[in-house]
C-alpha positions in Angstrom: 17.2 -92.8 37.6 15.0 -89.7 38.0 11.6 -89.4 36.2 12.1 -85.8 35.3 11.7 -84.6 31.6 15.1 -83.7 30.3 15.8 -80.1 29.3 16.0 -80.9 25.7 14.0 -77.9 24.3 15.3 -74.4 25.4 13.7 -72.6 22.6 10.8 -74.2 20.6 9.5 -72.8 17.4 5.9 -72.8 17.1 3.4 -71.5 14.7 1.7 -72.4 11.3 4.9 -72.1 9.3 7.4 -74.1 11.4 5.3 -76.4 13.6 7.0 -77.6 16.9 10.6 -78.0 15.6 13.4 -78.9 18.1 16.2 -76.5 17.1 18.3 -76.1 20.2 19.0 -79.3 21.8 19.0 -83.0 21.0 16.2 -85.4 20.0 18.1 -88.5 21.1 15.9 -89.0 24.3 13.0 -89.8 21.9 14.9 -92.8 20.5 14.2 -94.8 23.5 14.8 -98.3 21.9 18.1 -97.2 20.3 19.4 -95.6 23.5 18.5 -98.8 25.6 20.3 -101.1 23.1 23.3 -98.8 23.2 23.2 -98.9 27.1 23.1 -102.7 27.0 26.3 -102.6 24.9 24.8 -103.5 21.6 26.0 -102.2 18.3 23.6 -99.6 17.2 23.3 -97.8 13.8 23.5 -94.0 13.8 20.3 -92.2 13.9 21.9 -89.4 11.8 24.8 -89.3 9.4 26.4 -85.9 8.5 28.1 -86.2 5.2 29.4 -84.4 2.1 29.9 -85.6 -1.4 32.9 -83.4 -1.9 35.3 -81.2 0.0 35.3 -78.7 -2.8 33.4 -75.4 -2.3 32.4 -72.3 -4.4 32.7 -70.0 -1.4 35.4 -68.9 0.9 33.6 -68.4 4.3 35.8 -66.6 6.8 34.4 -68.9 9.5 34.7 -72.1 7.7 35.8 -75.1 9.8 36.6 -77.1 6.8 40.1 -75.5 6.4 41.1 -77.5 9.6 39.7 -80.8 8.4 42.2 -81.8 5.7 42.9 -85.5 5.5 43.9 -88.2 3.0 41.1 -89.6 1.1 39.6 -90.2 -2.3 37.0 -88.7 -4.7 33.4 -89.7 -4.0 31.7 -90.8 -7.3 28.1 -91.2 -8.0 28.5 -95.0 -7.5 30.1 -94.4 -4.1 27.4 -92.0 -3.1 24.5 -94.3 -4.0 26.1 -97.3 -2.4 26.7 -95.2 0.7 23.0 -94.4 0.8 21.8 -97.9 0.2 24.0 -99.1 3.1 23.0 -96.4 5.4 19.3 -97.2 4.8 20.0 -100.9 5.2 21.6 -100.7 8.5 19.1 -98.3 10.1 20.3 -94.8 9.6 17.2 -92.5 9.7 18.5 -89.2 8.4 21.3 -88.0 6.2 22.5 -84.4 6.3 24.3 -83.2 3.3 26.4 -80.7 5.0 29.8 -81.8 6.5 33.0 -80.3 5.1 32.2 -79.5 1.5 29.4 -77.9 -0.9 27.7 -80.9 -2.2 25.7 -78.8 -4.7 28.9 -78.6 -6.9 28.9 -82.4 -7.8 26.9 -83.4 -10.8 24.9 -86.1 -9.2 23.6 -83.8 -6.4 19.8 -83.9 -7.4 19.9 -87.7 -8.1 21.4 -88.6 -4.8 18.8 -86.6 -3.0 15.9 -88.3 -5.0 17.5 -91.7 -4.6 18.1 -91.3 -0.7 14.4 -90.3 -0.4 13.4 -93.5 -2.4 15.3 -95.6 0.1 13.3 -94.1 3.0 15.9 -91.8 4.4 15.0 -88.4 5.6 17.3 -85.8 3.8 18.3 -82.4 4.9 20.7 -80.1 3.3 22.9 -77.0 4.3 24.3 -75.0 1.5 25.4 -71.6 0.5 22.6 -71.9 -1.9 24.3 -70.2 -5.0 23.5 -73.2 -7.3 20.0 -73.9 -6.0 18.2 -72.1 -8.9 14.7 -72.9 -9.5 15.2 -76.1 -11.8 17.2 -77.6 -9.1 14.8 -76.6 -6.3 11.9 -78.1 -8.3 13.8 -81.4 -8.5 15.0 -81.7 -4.8 12.3 -79.9 -2.6 9.6 -82.7 -2.7 12.2 -85.0 -1.3 13.7 -83.0 1.6 12.9 -82.5 5.2 14.7 -79.2 5.6 16.7 -76.9 3.4 19.2 -74.5 5.1 20.7 -71.5 3.3 23.9 -70.5 4.9 23.6 -66.7 4.8 25.9 -65.1 7.4 25.4 -61.4 6.7 22.5 -59.0 5.8 24.4 -56.3 4.0 25.9 -56.9 0.6 29.4 -55.8 1.1 29.6 -57.6 4.4 28.2 -60.7 2.7 30.9 -60.6 0.1 33.5 -60.1 2.9 32.4 -63.0 5.2 31.1 -65.5 2.8 33.8 -65.0 0.1 31.2 -64.8 -2.7 30.3 -62.1 -5.3 27.6 -59.5 -5.6 25.7 -61.7 -8.2 25.6 -64.5 -5.5 24.0 -62.3 -2.9 21.1 -61.5 -5.1 20.8 -64.9 -6.6 20.6 -66.7 -3.2 17.9 -64.3 -2.1 16.0 -65.1 -5.3 16.6 -68.8 -4.6 15.1 -68.5 -1.1 12.1 -66.8 -2.5 11.6 -69.5 -5.2 12.0 -72.2 -2.6 9.3 -70.7 -0.4 7.0 -70.2 -3.5 7.4 -73.8 -4.6 6.8 -75.1 -1.0 3.5 -73.1 -0.8 2.4 -73.9 -4.4 3.0 -77.7 -3.9 2.1 -77.8 -0.2 5.4 -79.5 0.7 6.3 -80.7 4.0 9.8 -79.2 4.2 11.2 -76.4 6.3 13.2 -73.7 4.8 15.5 -71.6 6.7 18.4 -69.0 6.6 21.3 -69.5 9.1 24.0 -67.1 10.1 27.0 -68.6 11.6 27.7 -65.7 14.0 31.2 -64.9 15.0 31.5 -62.1 17.5 33.1 -60.0 14.8 30.0 -60.3 12.8 27.8 -58.5 15.4 27.1 -55.7 13.0 25.2 -58.1 10.7 22.7 -59.6 13.2 20.1 -56.9 12.8 20.6 -56.3 9.0 20.1 -60.1 8.5 17.0 -60.1 10.6 15.5 -57.4 8.5 16.3 -59.0 5.2 15.0 -62.3 6.2 11.8 -60.9 7.5 11.4 -59.4 4.0 12.3 -62.6 2.3 10.3 -64.8 4.8 11.7 -68.1 4.9 10.2 -70.4 7.6 12.7 -69.2 10.1 16.0 -67.5 10.6 18.5 -69.1 12.9 21.6 -67.7 14.6 24.2 -70.2 15.7 27.7 -70.2 17.2 30.8 -70.8 15.2 32.8 -73.9 16.2 36.5 -73.9 16.6 39.2 -76.6 17.0 41.1 -77.6 20.1 44.0 -75.2 19.0 41.8 -72.2 18.6 42.8 -71.7 15.0 39.8 -69.4 14.2 40.6 -67.4 17.2 37.0 -67.3 18.7 36.7 -65.8 22.1 33.4 -67.3 23.4 33.1 -64.8 26.1 32.5 -62.0 23.6 29.2 -63.6 22.7 27.7 -62.3 26.0 27.8 -58.7 24.7 25.6 -59.7 21.8 22.8 -61.2 23.8 20.6 -58.0 23.8 21.1 -57.8 19.9 20.1 -61.5 19.5 16.9 -60.8 21.7 16.0 -57.8 19.4 16.5 -60.1 16.4 14.2 -62.8 17.9 11.5 -60.2 18.7 11.1 -59.7 14.9 9.5 -63.0 14.4 5.7 -63.3 13.7 3.1 -66.1 13.5 4.6 -67.4 10.1 8.3 -66.3 10.5 10.5 -67.2 13.4 13.9 -65.9 14.6 15.6 -68.6 16.5 18.8 -68.3 18.6 20.9 -71.3 19.6 21.3 -70.2 23.1 22.6 -73.5 24.4 25.6 -73.0 22.3 26.2 -69.3 23.0 25.3 -68.9 26.7 27.9 -71.3 28.1 31.2 -70.1 26.3 31.5 -73.4 24.6 32.1 -75.3 27.9 31.3 -79.1 28.2 29.6 -80.4 31.4 30.2 -84.0 30.4 33.4 -85.9 30.6 32.6 -88.9 28.3 31.9 -88.7 24.6 28.8 -91.0 24.1 27.3 -89.1 20.9 29.3 -90.5 17.9 27.4 -93.8 17.7 24.2 -91.8 17.2 25.6 -89.1 15.0 28.5 -90.1 12.8 30.2 -88.0 10.2 31.8 -88.5 6.7 34.1 -86.1 5.0 33.7 -85.2 1.4 36.7 -87.3 0.6 34.8 -90.5 1.8 36.5 -90.7 5.2 34.3 -92.1 8.1 35.2 -90.6 11.4 33.3 -90.3 14.6 33.0 -86.6 14.3 34.1 -83.7 12.1 36.6 -82.4 14.7 38.6 -85.6 14.2 38.7 -85.5 10.3 42.1 -83.8 10.2 45.1 -86.2 9.2 46.8 -85.6 12.7 43.8 -87.5 14.2 44.3 -90.5 12.0 44.2 -92.7 15.0 40.4 -92.0 15.2 39.7 -92.7 11.3 37.5 -95.7 10.7 37.4 -96.2 7.0 36.8 -94.7 3.6 33.7 -95.3 1.3 35.8 -94.8 -1.8 37.7 -98.1 -0.8 35.2 -100.0 1.4 31.5 -100.2 1.3 30.0 -98.5 4.3 28.1 -101.5 5.5 31.4 -103.2 5.8 33.0 -100.3 7.7 29.9 -100.2 10.1 30.3 -103.9 10.8 34.0 -103.8 11.3 35.8 -104.2 14.7 37.6 -100.9 13.8 34.3 -98.9 13.9 33.4 -100.0 17.4 37.0 -99.8 18.8 37.0 -96.1 18.0 33.4 -95.6 19.3 34.2 -97.4 22.5 37.4 -95.7 23.1 35.8 -92.2 22.8 33.2 -93.3 25.3 35.7 -94.7 27.7 37.5 -93.1 30.7 40.6 -92.8 28.6 39.1 -90.0 26.5 38.0 -86.7 28.1 36.3 -84.4 25.7 36.7 -81.5 28.0 40.4 -81.7 27.6 40.8 -83.1 24.1 38.2 -81.5 21.9 37.4 -78.0 20.6 34.1 -76.3 21.8 30.7 -76.8 20.4 30.9 -80.0 18.3 28.0 -81.3 16.3 27.4 -84.0 19.0 27.7 -81.9 22.1 23.9 -81.6 22.9 23.5 -85.4 22.3 26.7 -86.0 24.3 25.3 -84.0 27.2 21.9 -85.7 27.3 23.4 -89.2 27.0 25.9 -88.4 29.8 23.0 -87.2 32.0 21.2 -90.4 31.1 24.0 -92.6 32.1 24.5 -90.7 35.4 20.8 -90.8 36.3 20.1 -87.1 35.8 17.4 -87.4 33.1 14.9 -89.9 31.8 13.2 -90.5 28.5 10.8 -87.6 27.5 7.1 -88.2 27.7 6.0 -85.4 25.4 5.3 -86.3 21.7 8.4 -86.6 19.5 9.1 -83.4 17.4 9.3 -83.4 13.6 12.4 -84.6 11.8 13.3 -87.2 14.0 16.1 -88.5 11.6 18.2 -85.4 12.6 19.3 -85.5 16.2 
């Protein structure tokens, strides 16, 4: 195996506001003990779980992948959620991202789940349209978060309503919520990063610069532009070659950053037209996902009922610790990592696990070794 440091960090955000976050790659290389245990064939706990407490949402985003993830499942109650968090912490999960396929802010136990997760020692990050995160909610959750991401995929009001499927009052409310979040963070000197994110489809090109100007005025810690994922059938109709024409605009947006506000582009997802350079799916044991109906699956691409052969269990019926310990869990994980499953042919582009898959594939084939640089913040989130 080579001794070169892996190319994990294409674009590092630095500065007093954002520290040295790793925002465009994978942190899996810094989890040496867990990677080596996995390489020996041991059963490892995920570093990160990407979950939702519901599949319901108060928005209707035109880029939403959740419309392609419908599956049979149950309703996650507060008891289910708290037991899941207990089990995740007990088996060694480090970070829980409340994102997945639903808007978790709409459940009545949202704040309590975040507080309880933090009390168990879990790092918590959330992605949300932000409509419900008014000041009272922010006061309750911000002290317990590693990161807070506002999905805000347009700068202009009319385009925001069109793209996000929300109302004018929501546009102004979310802007105020971002401002309040930053004010609370500064007031209480909280160690949480707050960002705005644009899910950038090629058709949204007209909103790249308006959002950069808006975010620079609002001043979260950073603004990030990311790709839009599609499924293997191309349901959203994304032509990844069209991102190339937007690169100059993305660079103009990046140039608007300063010492305390950064603009970040996920170049690794945009530059290569969604292509995979690995032929084995090694990532799901390190990043596992849960639908808002309780379904545990190796990744969100496989939530849909037509992929039932890859479904592992459901926390509304079985405790997560039992699902994790089951032979079924490891049968699915091992099959994905085998020669019988080629993600280049069977998966859609730009999955959540793709950068982790890429690093692990290079590790297995002797192309990278473990990084020697200090680990970045938020290690619970690969």
